[in-house]
C-alpha positions in Angstrom: 102.3 123.2 112.6 100.0 121.6 110.0 99.1 125.0 108.8 102.8 126.1 108.0 103.5 122.6 106.3 100.5 123.4 104.1 101.7 127.0 103.6 105.1 125.7 102.7 103.9 123.3 99.8 101.5 126.0 98.5 104.5 128.3 98.2 106.7 125.7 96.4 103.7 124.9 93.9 103.1 128.7 93.2 106.8 129.1 92.6 107.0 126.2 90.3 104.0 127.4 88.4 105.4 130.8 88.1 108.7 129.4 86.9 107.2 127.1 84.4 105.0 129.8 82.9 107.8 132.3 82.8 110.3 129.6 81.1 107.8 127.9 78.6 110.4 127.7 75.8 111.4 125.0 73.5 114.6 123.3 73.9 116.2 121.1 71.1 117.4 118.0 72.6 120.1 116.1 70.2 119.4 112.4 70.4 121.3 110.0 68.5 122.3 110.7 64.8 120.6 113.7 63.2 117.4 112.9 65.4 116.3 115.7 67.5 113.4 116.4 69.8 111.9 119.9 70.8 110.7 119.7 74.3 109.4 122.5 76.6 112.0 123.5 79.2 110.0 122.9 82.7 109.2 119.3 81.2 112.9 118.8 80.5 113.7 119.7 83.9 111.0 117.6 85.6 112.2 114.5 83.6 116.0 115.2 84.5 114.9 115.6 88.2 112.9 112.3 88.1 115.8 110.5 86.3 118.1 111.5 88.9 115.9 111.1 92.1 114.1 107.9 91.3 116.7 105.3 91.4 118.2 106.1 94.6 114.7 106.5 96.3 113.5 103.5 95.0 116.7 101.5 96.2 116.4 103.3 99.5 112.6 102.1 99.9 113.6 98.7 99.0 116.3 98.5 101.6 113.8 99.9 104.3 111.3 97.5 103.2 113.8 94.5 103.6 115.0 95.9 107.2 111.5 96.1 108.3 110.8 92.7 107.2 113.9 91.4 109.1 112.9 93.3 112.2 109.4 91.9 112.2 110.9 88.5 111.9 113.3 89.1 114.9 110.3 90.6 117.1 108.2 87.6 116.6 107.8 85.5 119.6 109.5 82.3 119.2 107.4 79.3 120.2 109.6 77.0 122.8 109.7 73.3 121.8 108.3 71.0 124.2 110.9 69.6 126.7 111.5 65.9 126.3 109.9 63.8 129.2 112.4 62.2 131.7 113.1 58.3 130.7 111.3 57.4 134.3 108.0 58.9 133.0 108.3 57.2 129.7 108.8 53.8 131.2 106.0 54.2 133.4 103.7 55.2 130.6 104.7 51.9 128.9 103.9 50.0 131.9 100.4 51.4 132.0 99.8 50.5 128.5 
């Protein structure tokens, strides 16, 4: 199973490398005003993927982190407070002193 997972990621990496080399063209991006930037197409695609992927991913990881913290607090053993002594024992202790 580990071999298949490794093979899958190798195929994905090789496919991305082939795509990047075949499409290594300049893309003109119109920024604001008359400002333009020439960016290579694979780099532009990677940046747009990260801009769309990272915010929800970071939100999800933060949510999972908070839920795990709450779960750890809920699973922590609670120390039971000492039961108060009956009044008759308190009177006996005062008489002895």
